[in-house]
C-alpha positions in Angstrom: 0.0 0.0 0.0 1.3 3.5 -0.9 1.8 5.9 1.9 -0.6 8.3 0.2 -3.3 5.6 0.3 -2.6 4.9 3.9 -2.9 8.6 4.8 -6.3 8.8 3.1 -7.5 5.8 5.0 -6.0 7.0 8.3 -7.6 10.4 8.1 -11.0 9.0 7.1 -11.2 6.1 9.5 -9.1 7.0 12.5 -8.8 10.8 12.7 -12.1 12.2 11.4 -14.4 10.2 13.6 -12.4 10.7 16.8 -10.8 14.2 16.6 -12.3 17.6 16.7 -13.1 19.1 13.3 -10.3 21.7 13.5 -7.8 19.0 14.4 -8.8 16.9 11.5 -8.5 19.9 9.2 -5.0 20.7 10.5 -3.9 17.1 10.1 -5.3 16.9 6.6 -3.5 20.1 5.6 -0.2 18.9 7.1 -0.5 15.7 5.1 -1.4 17.4 1.9 1.1 20.1 2.1 4.2 18.6 3.8 4.0 14.8 3.9 2.4 13.6 0.6 4.4 15.6 -1.9 7.7 13.9 -0.7 6.5 10.6 1.0 3.2 9.8 -0.7 4.9 7.8 -3.6 6.6 5.3 -1.2 5.1 2.0 -0.3 4.4 2.2 3.4 6.7 -0.7 4.2 9.6 1.2 2.4 9.4 4.1 4.8 12.5 3.6 7.0 13.7 5.8 9.8 16.5 6.9 7.5 14.2 8.1 4.7 11.9 9.9 7.2 14.8 11.5 9.0 16.2 12.9 5.7 12.7 14.3 5.0 12.7 15.9 8.5 16.2 17.3 8.0 15.0 19.0 4.7 12.1 20.5 6.6 14.2 21.8 9.4 16.1 23.9 6.8 12.9 25.3 5.4 10.5 25.7 8.3 10.3 26.8 11.9 10.9 24.2 14.6 7.3 24.5 15.7 6.0 23.7 12.2 8.4 20.7 11.9 7.3 19.4 15.3 3.7 19.6 14.2 4.5 17.7 11.0 6.5 15.0 12.9 3.5 14.6 15.3 1.2 13.8 12.4 3.8 11.6 10.7 4.4 9.5 13.8 0.7 9.3 14.6 -0.1 7.9 11.1 2.8 5.5 11.2 2.0 4.3 14.8 -1.4 3.2 13.5 0.2 1.6 10.5 2.6 -0.3 12.7 -0.3 -1.6 14.9 -1.9 -2.9 11.7 1.3 -4.6 10.6 1.6 -2.3 7.5 4.8 -0.6 8.6 8.0 -1.4 10.5 8.3 -0.3 14.1 11.8 1.2 13.3 10.1 3.9 11.2 8.9 5.4 14.5 12.4 6.1 15.7 12.6 9.7 14.6 14.5 12.6 16.1 12.9 16.0 16.6 14.8 19.1 15.7 16.3 21.2 18.5 14.4 24.4 18.9 16.5 27.5 18.3 16.0 30.6 20.3 15.2 33.8 18.5 17.2 36.9 19.2 14.9 39.4 20.9 15.3 43.0 19.9 14.2 45.7 22.4 13.8 49.4 22.0 16.7 51.5 23.1 15.9 54.1 25.8 16.0 56.8 23.2 13.5 54.9 21.0 11.3 54.4 24.1 11.4 58.1 24.9 10.4 59.0 21.3 7.4 56.7 21.5 6.4 58.2 24.9 6.7 61.7 23.6 4.5 60.9 20.6 1.8 59.3 22.8 1.8 62.2 25.3 1.7 64.7 22.4 -1.4 63.2 20.7 -3.1 62.1 24.0 -5.3 59.5 22.5 -6.9 56.7 24.6 -5.9 54.0 22.1 -2.3 54.8 22.5 -2.4 54.2 26.3 -2.1 50.4 25.6 1.3 51.0 24.0 2.5 52.7 27.2 1.2 49.8 29.2 3.2 47.5 27.1 6.4 49.6 27.4 6.2 49.7 31.2 5.0 46.2 31.9 6.7 44.1 29.2 3.4 43.0 27.8 3.4 42.2 24.1 0.8 43.9 21.8 -1.1 40.6 21.3 -1.5 40.2 25.1 
C-alpha cells in the first residue's frame, strides 16, 4: 500500500471520527502540504527511519521548529497506527525531533522608548495608552 493511500484511510477512518473538526483539518492540511508531496509515492513498508529522518532534515532547513514538530507529530501518529496494523515497521517510528533555536529578541533603546512616549503624550489618544502599558510592563501587543 502506498503511503498516500494509507494517509487517506488513516484520516478518514481514525482521525475524522475521533478528533475535533479543527484537528482533522489541521492534520489533513499537514498531510497534503508537507507529507504527501515527498513521501506519498513510497510503499508504506519502504518508509524507513533513514528516509523519514532525511525528510525531517530537509524540513528543518525550510520551516520553523514548531512547524516541523507539528509535521512530525502527524507523521508519527499515522505510522504508529500503520505499525499496529502490521503495515509498517516499528523502526520507522524512531525519529529525532529538531532542536528548537532561540530567536534573538530586539528591544527598544531608551532613546526609542522616549520618542514613543513623547509621541503618545503629544497626541493624548486613549488608544495609545495600551502601548505605554506594554512599554512599562513588558506585555506584548497581542496580550
